[in-house]
N, C-alpha and C positions, 0 to 999 in steps of 0.2 A: 743675480748678481750684477753689479754695476762697476764699471771701471773708473776710478778717479785718479787724478795727478794733483798734487798739492805742494807748495813751497812748504818745507817742514824743517824742523831743528830735532836731531836725534837726541834723546835724553838718556835712554839706558838700553842695555841688551841684557837678556836672560838666556843662559844655556836652555835648550830644549832638544830632547833626544840627542842623537849622535852628532849630526852636522849641522842642525837647525838652530835658530835663534829667534826668541821672542823680543820684539823691538818696540819700546815706548817712544812714541814720536809726537811733536807738537806741530800741528799744521795750522798755517794762517787762517784758513777758512773753516776748518772742521773742529779745531781746538785738539786737546790731547787724544791720541788713539794708541791702540796696541795691535800688533799684527805678527804673523809669522813669516820669517825670512827662511825659505827651505834652502838647504844646502849653504847656508851663508859662511859656514867656517870651513869650506872646501877651499883649497889654493886657487881654483879656477872659478870661484864664486862671481856670479854677475854683479854682486853689489860692490866689490872691491872695498876701498877705504871709505864708502858712503856711510857705513854705520858706526863710525866712530863718534864717540860722544861730542855734542854740539856742532856734528857736522851739518852744513846748511845744504839741503838737497832738494831736488824735485822728486817726491816719492809716488810712484805709481803702484796702486794697490786695488785690490778686489774686495768690496764690503758686502757682505751678504746680509739681508735683514735678519734680525734676531740672532745674530752671532756675535760674541764679544770680541773675537780676534778677526782682523782683517787678514787677507792674504796678500803678502808684499810680493811684486812682480819685479821691480827694479828700483834703482834710484840714480839720478844724475847729480853729481857735485855742482853746486852753485857757488861754493865758497869753501876756503881751505881753513878746516878746524885744526889741522895738524900744528898750525903757528903757535897754538895755545900751549903746545907741548914743546916750545923753544927752550923753556927752563922749568925747574921743578915748581917753583912758585907759581906761575902761571898754571901749570898743569894742575895744581891744588885748586886754585880758583875756579878753573873750568869745572873741575869734579863738584865744587861746591855749588856752582849756578845750576848745574844739570840736577843733582839731588834735591836742592830746594824747589826747583820748578817742577820736579817729578811729584813731589809731596803737596806743593800747594795746588796744583792745577786740578780741577775736575774733569772727569771724563767726558769728552764729546761736547764742550762748550766753548764754542770760538771766543777768542779774546785777542783781537788785533792789537791792541795797545801792548799787552803783555809780550806778544810775539816781537814787536818792534823794541821793546825794552831788551830782550834777550839779544836780539841782533845788534844794538847799539853797544851794549856792555861787552859782549865778546869781541866785537870789533875794537873797541878801545883797549881791551887787553892785549889783544893781538898785535896791534899798531904802536904800542907804547914804546918808547926806546929803552925803558928798564922795567924790571919785574915790581918796582915799587908801585906800579899801577894797580896792584892787586888791592890795595886798601881803599882807594876811592871806588874802584869797580865794584868791589863786594859792598860797600857801604851805599852806593847808589842804588845797586840791584835791590837790596834788602829793603831800602826805604820807599822805592817805587813799587815793589812786589806787594808789600804789606798795604800800601795805598790803593793799588789796583784792586786788590782783593777785598778791600773795604774794611780793614780791621786796624787802621792806624789811629790810635787813641791820642790824647795829649800826654806827653812824657816829661818827667823831670830831667833836664838835661842841663849841662853847664853852658854859659853864655856862648862859649866858643863852638860847642856842638851844636848848640841850637842855630847859629849863625851858618854853619856848615849844611844843617839840614834845609835850612831856608834856601840856601844858594842852590842845592841839589834839586830842590822841587821847582825852581824857577828857570833851570837852564838845562840844556842837553849836556850829556856827560862830556861830550868832546869840546865844550866851551868852558869845563871847569877850569880855574886859574892854576897853573902848575905851581906846587909847592913842594917841600922837602918831605914827601910822604914817608911814613914808617909804620909800623905795626901799632904804635902809640896815637897815631893821628885819628881823632874822632873815635877812640876806642870805646868810649861810653855810649855813643850813638849807635855804633856797630853791634856791640854786645847786646844792647837793649832791643834792637831790631831782630836780632837772630833768636834771643828769647822770646820775642812775640811770635816768630815764625814756628817756633818749637812748641809753644804753648798753643797755637792755633791748629797745628798738625797732630798734636798729641803724640810726638816721638822726638827723640833726640837725633839730631842730624850727624851722621857719621863723620863728615868731613870738617866739622867745626873744629875738633880737636887737632886736626892737621894744619888747619888755618893759624890757629893760635899758636901752633908749634913751629911756624916758619921761622928759620934763624937760629932754632934750638938744637944744639949738638945732640945728635942720636936719635932725632926724629925719623921714624920709617916712612917709606912712601906709602901713599894710599892704595887701595885695593878695591875701591868701590865700583868703578865704571869698567 
């Protein structure tokens, strides 16, 4: 059994036994892994808030050869994921990023560019002055996720949406020109990309209906992560 420590992004946790959690986490150097966090649900847990979705941490774990699940020892927070919960819209976007990454990423295949994509988009969401940043963040993430995973085909888009896609492929997300973003901004591009992700993963993403329901009265909060 070898001890490892990796920069990681927490994607999702699953209940396991009475006080334990199974954690899906995306490491910079080893790709997506899963491990058991013993007693993580106890008030005195050594993991603290480090297992929140999209938490940026240094995960310490033991990985035994021929075992599917690592044994998580501890995690050190490197960034504040709680800022994505500052409002409902950003919380939904965070859930979407985590779910899409969880479904798209294969196990144990390093992908440095995808890791940097997730860090950039979650940082953009957290630092934006308003929750309108949800729409460029989700669209940018989907476009680059599809491109990095190698299944971005030519798409039939309006001239406006095509121009937005070309800008996103040529600039870091932080350099996008501020505009009056709303749910209708590049909606054709966003929905086409989400459709590609769902087709590729062969499943419907639970969080999409919450994204499309933002601002609609009566929309309930997601319970995914």
